[in-house]
C-alpha positions as CSV (number, residue, x, y, z in Angstrom):
1,X,172.3,124.5,97.6
2,X,174.2,121.4,98.9
3,X,172.4,118.1,98.0
4,X,170.7,116.2,100.5
5,X,169.6,113.0,98.8
6,X,171.6,110.3,100.6
7,X,172.5,109.9,104.5
8,X,176.2,111.0,104.0
9,X,175.0,114.1,102.0
10,X,172.9,114.9,104.9
11,X,175.7,114.7,107.5
12,X,177.7,116.7,105.2
13,X,175.2,119.2,104.9
14,X,174.8,119.2,109.0
15,X,178.4,119.7,109.6
16,X,178.5,122.4,107.4
17,X,175.7,124.3,109.1
18,X,177.7,123.3,112.4
19,X,180.5,125.3,111.0
20,X,178.5,128.0,110.0
21,X,176.9,128.7,113.4
22,X,180.0,128.3,115.2
23,X,181.8,130.6,113.2
24,X,183.0,134.3,114.1
25,X,181.0,136.0,111.3
26,X,177.8,134.3,112.4
27,X,178.6,134.9,116.1
28,X,179.1,138.7,115.2
29,X,176.1,138.9,113.2
30,X,174.0,137.3,116.1
31,X,175.4,139.8,118.6
32,X,174.8,142.5,116.6
33,X,171.0,141.5,116.0
34,X,170.6,140.6,119.9
35,X,172.2,144.0,120.9
36,X,169.5,145.7,118.8
37,X,166.6,143.8,120.1
38,X,168.2,144.5,123.6
39,X,167.9,147.9,123.3
40,X,164.1,147.8,123.2
41,X,163.5,145.6,126.5
42,X,166.8,146.9,128.5
43,X,165.5,148.1,132.0
44,X,166.7,151.9,132.1
45,X,167.9,153.4,135.1
46,X,168.7,157.1,136.2
47,X,172.7,156.1,136.1
48,X,172.6,154.4,132.6
49,X,169.0,155.2,131.0
50,X,169.8,154.3,127.5
51,X,172.6,151.7,127.2
52,X,172.5,150.8,123.8
53,X,172.4,153.7,121.4
54,X,172.2,153.8,117.6
55,X,176.1,155.3,117.7
56,X,176.8,151.9,119.6
57,X,175.1,149.5,117.5
58,X,177.4,151.0,114.5
59,X,180.1,150.5,116.3
60,X,179.4,146.7,116.9
61,X,178.6,146.6,113.4
62,X,182.1,147.8,112.4
63,X,183.8,146.0,115.2
64,X,182.1,143.3,117.3
65,X,184.6,143.7,119.8
66,X,184.3,147.3,120.5
67,X,181.4,146.7,123.7
68,X,182.1,146.2,127.3
69,X,182.3,142.9,128.9
70,X,179.3,143.7,131.3
71,X,177.1,145.0,128.0
72,X,177.9,141.9,126.1
73,X,177.1,139.8,129.1
74,X,173.9,141.7,129.8
75,X,172.9,141.4,125.8
76,X,173.1,137.6,126.2
77,X,171.2,137.6,129.2
78,X,168.4,139.3,128.0
79,X,168.7,136.9,124.4
80,X,168.0,134.1,126.8
81,X,165.2,135.6,128.9
82,X,163.4,137.0,125.5
83,X,164.2,134.5,123.1
84,X,165.5,136.4,120.3
85,X,165.0,135.0,116.9
86,X,166.4,136.3,113.8
87,X,164.9,134.9,110.8
88,X,167.8,136.4,108.3
89,X,170.6,134.3,110.6
90,X,168.1,131.3,111.3
91,X,167.3,130.7,107.0
92,X,170.0,132.7,105.5
93,X,169.5,131.0,102.1
94,X,165.9,132.3,102.2
95,X,166.5,135.8,102.9
96,X,169.6,136.7,101.2
97,X,168.0,138.2,98.4
98,X,165.8,139.8,100.3
99,X,168.5,141.3,102.2
100,X,170.5,142.2,98.9
101,X,172.8,139.0,98.9
102,X,173.0,136.5,95.8
103,X,170.2,134.8,94.2
104,X,170.5,131.3,95.3
105,X,168.3,129.9,92.6
106,X,168.1,130.3,88.6
107,X,167.6,133.4,87.0
108,X,164.4,132.1,85.1
109,X,162.5,131.9,88.5
110,X,162.3,135.6,89.3
111,X,162.2,134.6,92.6
112,X,163.7,137.6,95.1
113,X,163.6,136.3,98.5
114,X,161.4,135.1,101.3
115,X,159.5,131.9,101.9
116,X,157.4,130.1,99.0
117,X,155.0,129.3,101.6
118,X,154.4,130.2,105.5
119,X,151.5,128.2,107.4
120,X,150.8,128.6,111.0
121,X,148.5,128.4,113.8
122,X,150.2,131.5,115.8
123,X,149.1,131.9,119.5
124,X,146.1,134.1,120.3
125,X,147.5,136.2,123.2
126,X,147.5,139.2,124.2
127,X,151.0,141.0,125.1
128,X,149.7,143.0,128.1
129,X,149.8,141.0,131.5
130,X,146.6,140.4,133.1
131,X,146.7,140.9,136.6
132,X,143.8,138.8,137.4
133,X,144.9,135.8,135.1
134,X,148.5,135.9,136.9
135,X,147.3,135.9,140.2
136,X,144.3,133.3,139.7
137,X,146.4,130.0,140.8
138,X,149.0,131.9,142.7
139,X,146.7,134.0,145.1
140,X,143.2,133.8,144.3
141,X,142.5,136.6,147.0
142,X,144.4,139.0,144.9
143,X,142.4,137.6,141.9
144,X,139.2,138.0,143.4
145,X,139.6,141.8,144.6
146,X,136.4,143.8,144.5
147,X,138.2,146.3,141.8
148,X,141.7,147.2,140.5
149,X,142.3,149.5,143.4
150,X,141.6,146.9,145.7
151,X,143.9,144.3,144.0
152,X,146.8,147.1,143.8
153,X,146.7,147.5,147.5
154,X,147.0,143.8,147.9
155,X,149.9,143.1,145.7
156,X,151.6,146.1,147.5
157,X,151.2,144.3,150.6
158,X,153.2,141.4,149.2
159,X,156.4,143.2,149.9
160,X,155.9,142.0,153.6
161,X,153.8,139.0,153.2
162,X,155.7,137.3,150.2
163,X,158.6,139.1,148.7
164,X,159.5,136.3,146.3
165,X,156.3,136.2,144.7
166,X,156.0,139.9,144.4
167,X,159.4,139.7,142.6
168,X,158.0,137.2,140.2
169,X,155.0,139.4,139.3
170,X,157.3,142.5,138.8
171,X,159.3,140.1,136.8
172,X,156.4,139.3,134.7
173,X,155.3,142.7,134.1
174,X,158.4,143.8,133.0
175,X,158.9,141.2,130.5
176,X,155.4,141.9,129.0
177,X,156.6,145.6,129.0
178,X,159.5,145.0,127.3
179,X,157.8,142.8,124.6
180,X,155.4,145.3,123.9
181,X,158.0,148.2,123.7
182,X,159.7,146.0,121.0
183,X,156.5,145.2,119.2
184,X,155.3,148.9,119.1
185,X,158.5,150.9,118.5
186,X,160.8,148.6,116.8
187,X,158.8,149.4,113.2
188,X,159.0,145.6,112.7
189,X,155.3,145.8,112.9
190,X,154.0,149.1,111.8
191,X,150.5,147.6,111.1
192,X,149.9,145.5,113.6
193,X,152.2,146.7,116.3
194,X,149.8,149.0,118.1
195,X,146.7,149.1,120.7
196,X,146.0,146.7,122.6
197,X,148.3,144.0,121.0
198,X,147.5,140.3,120.4
199,X,150.2,137.9,119.0
200,X,148.0,136.3,116.5
201,X,148.0,139.8,114.5
202,X,151.8,140.5,114.7
203,X,152.2,136.7,113.7
204,X,150.3,137.3,110.5
205,X,152.0,140.4,109.2
206,X,155.8,138.7,110.2
207,X,154.2,135.8,108.0
208,X,153.5,138.3,105.0
209,X,156.7,140.5,105.6
210,X,158.6,137.1,105.2
211,X,156.9,136.0,102.1
212,X,158.2,136.2,98.5
213,X,156.4,138.0,96.0
214,X,155.4,134.5,94.9
215,X,154.7,133.1,97.9
216,X,151.5,131.9,99.9
217,X,150.4,132.5,103.6
218,X,148.0,130.4,105.1
219,X,147.3,130.6,108.9
220,X,144.6,130.1,111.5
221,X,143.7,133.1,113.4
222,X,140.8,135.0,115.3
223,X,138.6,136.5,112.8
224,X,139.2,139.8,114.5
225,X,142.4,140.1,111.9
226,X,139.3,141.5,109.4
227,X,137.1,142.9,111.7
228,X,138.5,144.5,114.8
229,X,139.6,147.8,115.0
230,X,143.3,147.0,116.4
231,X,143.9,145.4,113.1
232,X,142.2,147.6,110.8
233,X,145.6,148.7,109.4
234,X,146.6,145.4,108.2
235,X,143.4,144.5,106.7
236,X,143.2,147.7,104.7
237,X,146.8,147.1,103.4
238,X,146.3,143.3,102.1
239,X,142.8,144.7,100.7
240,X,144.2,147.8,98.8
241,X,147.3,145.7,97.8
242,X,145.3,143.0,96.2
243,X,147.0,140.4,98.1
244,X,144.2,139.0,100.3
245,X,143.3,135.5,98.4
246,X,140.6,134.0,100.8
247,X,139.0,134.3,104.6
248,X,136.7,131.5,105.5
249,X,135.5,132.2,109.0
250,X,134.6,129.3,111.5
251,X,132.8,129.2,114.9
252,X,134.4,126.5,117.2
253,X,130.7,125.2,117.9
254,X,131.4,121.6,116.8
255,X,134.7,121.7,119.0
256,X,137.4,121.7,116.0
257,X,139.6,122.9,118.8
258,X,138.3,121.1,121.7
259,X,140.5,123.2,124.2
260,X,138.8,126.3,122.6
261,X,136.0,127.8,124.0
262,X,132.9,127.0,121.7
263,X,131.7,130.6,120.6
264,X,135.2,131.3,119.4
265,X,135.6,132.9,116.1
266,X,138.6,132.2,113.9
267,X,139.3,132.2,110.2
268,X,141.4,130.5,107.9
269,X,143.6,133.0,106.3
270,X,145.2,133.1,102.9
271,X,147.5,135.9,101.5
272,X,149.4,135.7,98.6
273,X,153.1,137.3,97.6
274,X,152.8,140.7,95.8
275,X,153.4,139.7,92.1
276,X,150.4,137.3,92.7
277,X,148.0,139.8,94.2
278,X,144.9,141.6,92.0
279,X,142.2,138.5,92.3
280,X,138.9,139.0,94.1
281,X,139.0,137.7,97.6
282,X,136.6,134.7,98.4
283,X,134.9,135.1,101.8
284,X,132.6,132.5,103.9
285,X,131.2,133.3,107.5
286,X,129.7,131.0,110.2
287,X,131.2,127.9,109.1
288,X,131.3,125.1,111.7
289,X,133.4,122.7,109.6
290,X,135.6,122.7,106.8
291,X,133.2,120.2,104.7
292,X,130.9,123.2,104.6
293,X,133.1,124.9,102.3
294,X,131.8,122.8,99.4
295,X,128.3,123.6,99.8
296,X,126.8,125.8,97.0
297,X,126.4,129.7,97.9
298,X,128.5,129.5,101.1
299,X,131.4,131.2,99.8
300,X,131.4,134.4,98.0
301,X,133.5,137.0,96.4
302,X,133.5,140.7,97.7
303,X,135.7,143.4,96.2
304,X,137.9,146.2,97.9
305,X,135.3,148.4,96.5
306,X,132.3,146.6,97.8
307,X,134.4,146.8,101.3
308,X,135.1,150.3,101.5
309,X,131.4,151.1,100.6
310,X,130.0,149.1,103.8
311,X,133.0,150.0,106.3
312,X,134.7,153.4,104.5
313,X,136.4,154.4,107.8
314,X,138.5,151.1,108.7
315,X,137.9,149.1,105.2
316,X,137.4,145.9,107.3
317,X,135.3,143.2,106.2
318,X,131.5,142.6,106.9
319,X,130.8,139.1,108.4
320,X,128.1,138.1,105.5
321,X,126.3,134.7,105.1
322,X,125.8,134.9,101.7
323,X,125.8,137.1,98.6
324,X,122.1,138.4,99.6
325,X,123.3,139.7,102.7
326,X,125.7,141.7,101.1
327,X,123.2,143.2,98.4
328,X,121.3,144.4,101.4
329,X,123.8,146.0,103.1
330,X,124.8,148.0,100.2
331,X,121.1,149.1,99.5
332,X,121.0,150.6,102.9
333,X,124.6,152.3,102.9
334,X,123.3,153.7,99.5
335,X,120.4,155.1,101.2
336,X,121.9,156.7,104.4
337,X,125.3,158.3,105.4
338,X,127.0,156.5,108.3
339,X,127.0,157.9,111.2
340,X,130.5,159.6,111.8
341,X,132.8,159.5,108.4
342,X,136.2,160.2,109.3
343,X,138.0,162.8,108.0
344,X,139.3,164.7,106.9
345,X,136.8,166.7,106.6
346,X,135.0,164.7,109.0
347,X,131.1,164.2,108.3
348,X,129.1,164.0,111.6
349,X,125.4,164.9,111.1
350,X,124.5,164.4,114.9
351,X,127.5,166.5,115.9
352,X,128.0,163.3,118.2
353,X,130.8,162.9,120.5
354,X,131.5,159.3,122.6
355,X,132.5,159.5,126.2
356,X,133.8,157.1,128.7
357,X,133.1,158.7,131.8
358,X,134.6,156.6,134.4
359,X,137.0,154.0,134.1
360,X,136.0,150.9,136.5
361,X,139.9,150.1,137.0
362,X,141.5,153.3,137.3
363,X,138.8,155.2,139.0
364,X,137.9,152.6,141.1
365,X,139.8,153.9,144.0
366,X,137.2,156.8,143.7
367,X,133.9,154.5,144.3
368,X,132.3,154.2,147.7
369,X,129.7,151.4,149.0
370,X,126.8,152.4,150.9
371,X,128.4,151.1,153.9
372,X,131.5,152.8,153.1
373,X,129.6,156.1,152.8
374,X,127.7,155.2,156.4
375,X,130.9,155.1,158.2
376,X,131.9,158.8,156.6
377,X,128.7,159.9,158.0
378,X,127.1,160.2,154.7
379,X,123.5,159.1,153.8
380,X,122.4,158.5,150.1
381,X,119.1,157.6,148.7
382,X,117.9,154.3,147.9
383,X,118.1,153.1,144.5
384,X,120.1,155.0,141.6
385,X,117.9,158.1,142.8
386,X,119.4,161.6,142.7
387,X,118.4,164.5,144.7
388,X,118.8,167.9,144.8
389,X,121.9,169.0,146.8
390,X,123.1,164.9,146.4
391,X,127.1,165.0,146.9
392,X,127.4,161.8,146.0
393,X,125.8,160.1,142.6
394,X,125.0,156.5,141.9
395,X,127.4,154.9,139.5
396,X,125.2,153.5,136.8
397,X,125.9,149.8,135.9
398,X,125.2,148.4,132.1
399,X,123.7,145.6,133.4
400,X,121.1,147.8,134.6
401,X,120.4,148.5,130.9
402,X,118.4,147.2,128.4
403,X,116.7,148.9,125.1
404,X,114.2,151.8,126.0
405,X,114.9,150.9,129.7
406,X,117.5,151.5,132.6
407,X,115.8,149.6,135.5
408,X,116.4,146.1,133.8
409,X,118.3,144.6,136.6
410,X,119.2,144.4,140.3
411,X,122.6,144.1,141.1
412,X,124.8,142.1,143.5
413,X,128.4,140.5,144.1
414,X,128.7,137.5,142.2
415,X,131.9,136.1,143.9
416,X,132.8,134.8,140.4
417,X,136.6,135.2,140.0
418,X,136.6,137.4,136.8
419,X,132.9,138.3,136.8
420,X,132.5,140.5,139.7
421,X,128.7,141.8,139.3
422,X,125.9,139.3,139.3
423,X,122.4,140.6,137.9
424,X,118.9,139.7,138.8
425,X,116.2,140.7,136.5
426,X,113.5,143.0,138.1
427,X,110.0,141.8,138.1
428,X,107.0,143.7,136.2
429,X,105.3,144.9,139.3
430,X,109.1,146.7,140.0
431,X,108.5,148.3,136.5
432,X,105.4,149.3,137.1
433,X,106.5,151.7,139.9
434,X,107.5,155.0,138.6
435,X,109.6,155.6,141.7
436,X,111.4,152.2,141.6
437,X,115.2,152.1,140.6
438,X,118.0,149.4,141.3
439,X,120.2,149.8,143.9
440,X,123.9,150.7,142.7
441,X,126.8,149.0,144.0
442,X,128.9,152.2,144.4
443,X,128.7,156.0,144.5
444,X,130.5,158.7,143.2
445,X,131.1,162.3,144.1
446,X,129.2,164.7,142.1
447,X,132.3,167.0,141.3
448,X,133.8,164.0,139.5
449,X,130.7,163.6,137.3
450,X,130.2,167.1,136.7
451,X,134.1,167.6,135.8
452,X,133.4,165.0,132.9
453,X,130.2,166.2,131.8
454,X,131.5,169.9,132.0
455,X,130.0,170.9,128.7
456,X,127.0,168.6,128.8
457,X,124.2,170.9,130.3
458,X,121.6,168.1,130.2
459,X,120.0,166.3,132.9
460,X,119.6,163.0,131.2
461,X,122.2,161.1,129.3
462,X,122.3,158.7,126.2
463,X,124.4,155.4,126.6
464,X,124.9,151.9,125.1
465,X,126.0,148.6,126.7
466,X,130.0,148.1,125.5
467,X,129.8,144.1,126.2
468,X,127.7,142.1,124.2
469,X,128.3,139.1,121.7
470,X,126.5,137.4,118.9
471,X,124.5,135.1,121.1
472,X,122.9,137.8,122.6
473,X,119.3,138.7,121.6
474,X,120.4,142.1,120.8
475,X,123.9,143.3,120.1
476,X,123.1,147.0,120.3
477,X,121.6,148.3,123.5
478,X,120.8,152.0,123.8
479,X,118.9,153.6,126.2
480,X,118.6,156.9,127.8
481,X,119.4,157.4,131.8
482,X,119.5,159.9,134.4
483,X,122.3,162.1,134.9
484,X,124.6,159.8,137.0
485,X,128.2,158.2,137.4
486,X,128.6,156.3,134.5
487,X,131.1,153.0,134.1
488,X,133.2,152.9,131.0
489,X,131.4,150.1,129.9
490,X,128.5,151.9,129.2
491,X,129.7,154.5,126.9
492,X,128.1,157.8,126.4
493,X,126.6,159.1,123.1
494,X,126.6,163.1,123.2
495,X,125.2,164.9,120.6
496,X,124.5,168.3,119.4
497,X,120.7,167.9,118.6
498,X,117.8,168.0,120.8
499,X,116.4,165.7,123.4
500,X,113.9,164.1,120.9
501,X,116.6,163.5,118.1
502,X,118.6,161.5,120.9
503,X,115.4,159.4,121.7
504,X,115.2,159.1,117.8
505,X,118.7,157.9,117.5
506,X,118.2,155.7,120.2
507,X,115.4,154.1,118.5
508,X,117.1,153.8,115.1
509,X,120.0,152.1,117.1
510,X,117.9,149.8,118.9
511,X,115.9,148.8,115.4
512,X,115.4,145.4,114.0
513,X,117.2,146.6,110.7
514,X,120.1,148.1,112.8
515,X,120.9,144.6,114.5
516,X,120.7,143.4,110.9
517,X,123.6,145.9,110.0
518,X,125.5,145.0,113.1
519,X,125.4,141.0,113.0
520,X,127.0,142.0,109.6
521,X,130.0,143.6,111.2
522,X,130.5,142.4,114.7
523,X,132.7,140.3,116.1
524,X,134.1,139.7,119.4
525,X,132.6,140.8,122.6
526,X,132.8,144.7,123.0
527,X,130.7,146.9,120.5
528,X,133.8,149.4,120.0
529,X,133.0,153.0,118.8
530,X,134.3,152.1,115.2
531,X,131.5,149.6,114.5
532,X,129.1,152.3,115.5
533,X,130.9,155.0,113.7
534,X,130.2,153.0,110.5
535,X,126.6,152.3,111.0
536,X,124.1,153.8,108.1
537,X,121.8,155.7,110.3
538,X,119.1,158.1,109.3
539,X,120.3,161.6,109.6
540,X,118.4,164.3,111.4
541,X,116.9,166.0,108.5
542,X,115.1,162.6,107.9
543,X,112.8,163.4,110.8
544,X,111.7,166.7,109.2
545,X,110.1,165.1,106.6
546,X,106.4,164.4,105.8
547,X,105.4,161.3,107.7
548,X,104.2,159.5,104.4
549,X,101.6,157.1,105.9
550,X,100.1,159.8,108.3
551,X,97.7,160.8,105.5
552,X,98.7,164.7,106.2
553,X,101.6,166.7,105.5
554,X,101.4,168.7,108.6
555,X,102.4,165.3,110.4
556,X,106.4,164.7,110.3
557,X,108.3,161.5,110.8
558,X,109.4,163.6,114.1
559,X,105.7,163.9,115.2
560,X,105.1,160.2,114.8
561,X,108.0,158.6,116.2
562,X,108.1,161.0,119.3
563,X,104.8,159.4,120.8
564,X,106.1,156.1,120.7
565,X,109.7,156.8,121.8
566,X,108.4,158.9,124.6
567,X,105.9,156.0,125.9
568,X,108.6,153.3,125.5
569,X,111.3,155.6,127.1
570,X,109.3,157.8,130.1
571,X,108.5,155.2,132.4
572,X,109.8,156.6,135.7
573,X,110.1,160.0,137.4
574,X,113.8,160.0,136.9
575,X,113.6,160.7,133.1
576,X,111.0,163.7,133.7
577,X,113.7,166.3,132.5
578,X,113.7,164.1,129.5
579,X,110.4,164.0,128.8
580,X,110.3,167.9,129.7
581,X,112.8,168.6,126.9
582,X,111.0,166.8,124.5
583,X,107.7,168.8,125.0
584,X,105.9,166.4,127.2
585,X,104.5,167.6,130.4
586,X,102.8,164.9,131.7
587,X,103.7,162.0,134.4
588,X,105.2,159.0,133.3
589,X,103.8,156.0,131.1
590,X,102.5,152.9,132.9
591,X,104.5,150.0,132.3
592,X,102.5,147.4,129.8
593,X,104.2,144.6,128.1
594,X,101.6,144.4,125.6
595,X,101.7,147.7,124.7
596,X,105.5,147.9,124.5
597,X,105.5,144.9,122.2
598,X,103.2,146.7,119.9
599,X,105.1,150.2,119.9
600,X,108.5,148.4,119.2
601,X,106.7,146.6,116.2
602,X,105.5,149.8,115.0
603,X,108.9,151.5,115.1
604,X,110.5,148.8,113.5
605,X,107.9,148.7,110.7
606,X,108.6,152.3,110.1
607,X,112.3,151.7,109.9
608,X,112.0,149.1,107.6
609,X,110.3,151.3,105.5
610,X,112.3,154.4,105.8
611,X,115.3,152.8,104.7
612,X,113.6,151.9,101.6
613,X,113.3,147.9,102.1
614,X,110.8,145.8,100.3
615,X,108.2,143.7,102.1
616,X,110.1,140.7,101.0
617,X,113.3,142.4,102.0
618,X,111.8,143.1,105.6
619,X,110.6,139.1,105.9
620,X,114.1,138.1,104.8
621,X,116.0,140.0,107.6
622,X,113.3,139.2,110.2
623,X,114.1,135.4,109.3
624,X,117.9,136.3,110.1
625,X,117.0,136.5,113.8
626,X,116.8,132.9,115.2
627,X,116.9,133.5,119.0
628,X,114.1,136.0,118.6
629,X,112.3,133.5,116.3
630,X,112.9,130.8,118.9
631,X,111.7,132.6,122.1
632,X,108.4,133.6,120.0
633,X,107.9,130.2,119.0
634,X,108.4,128.8,122.6
635,X,106.0,131.1,124.1
636,X,103.4,131.6,121.5
637,X,102.7,128.1,120.1
638,X,105.1,128.1,117.2
639,X,104.4,131.2,115.9
640,X,107.1,133.7,115.2
641,X,104.8,136.6,116.5
642,X,107.3,139.4,116.3
643,X,107.6,138.7,112.3
644,X,104.0,138.1,111.9
645,X,102.8,141.9,113.4
646,X,105.9,143.7,111.8
647,X,105.0,142.5,108.3
648,X,101.4,143.1,109.0
649,X,102.2,146.8,110.0
650,X,104.5,147.2,107.2
651,X,101.5,146.2,104.8
652,X,99.2,148.6,106.8
653,X,102.0,151.3,106.3
654,X,102.4,150.7,102.6
655,X,98.6,150.6,102.2
656,X,98.0,154.1,103.9
657,X,100.7,155.5,101.5
658,X,98.9,153.9,98.4
659,X,95.4,155.2,99.4
660,X,96.1,158.4,101.3
661,X,94.4,157.5,104.3
662,X,96.1,158.0,107.7
663,X,97.5,154.7,109.5
664,X,95.7,153.2,112.0
665,X,97.1,152.0,115.2
666,X,96.1,148.9,117.0
667,X,96.7,150.5,120.2
668,X,93.6,151.9,122.5
669,X,94.4,154.3,123.5
670,X,96.9,155.5,120.8
671,X,100.7,156.0,121.6
672,X,101.5,158.4,124.3
673,X,98.0,159.1,125.4
674,X,97.5,160.7,128.9
675,X,95.3,157.5,129.9
676,X,98.4,155.8,129.8
677,X,100.0,157.7,132.4
678,X,100.5,157.0,135.9
679,X,98.8,160.1,138.3
680,X,100.2,163.2,138.8
681,X,102.8,163.4,141.2
682,X,101.8,164.9,144.5
683,X,103.7,168.6,145.3
């Protein structure tokens, strides 16, 4: 409260502050706070596993001198190493009322402690130590190890080769573990101190906690603060409490931050104090420059109820371009249940579970190359083939997957520091060979695979690519594969329905209408489970309904879809078990790009109709895929072919329903006709 409007007053204020921080009361309060922090980062040993306990902290609080000298010195050492910072000591005039002290301002203000304004651009860094990044400059050979198991062996060898480097690595690991322990278990960050912690999230929670009830927080953080699973508790809380004022999402495409990668998404987040809450927040997404906030229709309001309808489990925000996107999403969510509504009670129409079979880091010690197996005297078939009695199974890599195909790429070792695996697209002649399968990089013992699939009786699997991105032509890539070993970056979708329904689920999730939904929700590089659980997916009962455009009530949606899903999926002998369970007894279908495009368009048009979307809605959604449009225009004389064909088929479906005459496919032969198959396999 001292004046500082003259140089002499400023110097007097500085002198009083110096006296304060050198006073016994300040030093004692600082030591108590340091000791509390040190309790979380102290290295525990067998002799003294818990050097600072709650009882000891209470003793220090009563008498700061009631502490052994060696312990006091260790607390100070840890304070310097971890840079403990205590807000209530650094800003006593701000926090006196929050901590029950005297109100340092007039009674009319209603101020109750905390900052009036907090502005910041906190670090966007994970707390967990990344081995590859840490060794990248210090020992590139360790960073370039083919897998985690090999990297750990090289690190262990540092004990003889470079003890100093090993000591530095152990210290860095220990510090990261200590910081993580404090963030997770101190209860200072109950909303963001969990999962794979990123510093931007705990800074956002800290800023809100340090705010007065009439204050404002403004910070630049990754948009994941509002869309990611790890921060959903924080975002849910600021939505429910009504303190979120605005969230404006930017892409760094115009290099607003030159040192940050161009596709990074971040947002300007504004939060109010508790007494200022209650307003409907404003949003804007996909901005590249702050000036765009002045453009009409770029910003819009989205209420807590609307967010809850679209993301009922996490209550995270969708990433919408405009109000029309919001209205379309609401229509889709009113039409269909989400894939899994978390309980209690849980609603799970497909009886679906997700499975990460083999962890590519933790399980890498059990992977073997073809050369390693040969050294053991083990012979394995070429490609990702499985034969009866085979002891070692191929490890399927997600780079081999694309929508409706499991043979999309040939793999190799890239030599890249962080991207270990390269891929090369397979040729059309490869795909036309029903015996062809790409060569895997690793094999895994069958017993390990069977142990993880103990409750799964089928000889096929449904999975999806975890690694994706908004610049990908398809965010959702779901496909059926043989029963193989599978890395965790290709999570499995195991439902309690039949084989055909697994195929329909894949078709629904691969459809353009679902791609539209995903692009209103997805941020980042990983298609996490919480995104999938909250997708509006047609339930199994929808496939038992009569097919409105088939012209006769005996034909169901199941019957109509199955023919198209089968021809798209069953193009190689290794998926014969799936085809047999779907009731198909013939050989695989010939890979034909022209037919496959038409089949995909028929499926997309059908799903647009099944979701209750109008022709105008369908046309609008198709215009939201600039990558698809650009590729079509480059390959088909400037025409957006995909849009034209889907709209023509949609029109034909609608006309069939109006007139009662069956829809006539353009394909000749029609879908899943035996004339489209390979020859029968010789015994």
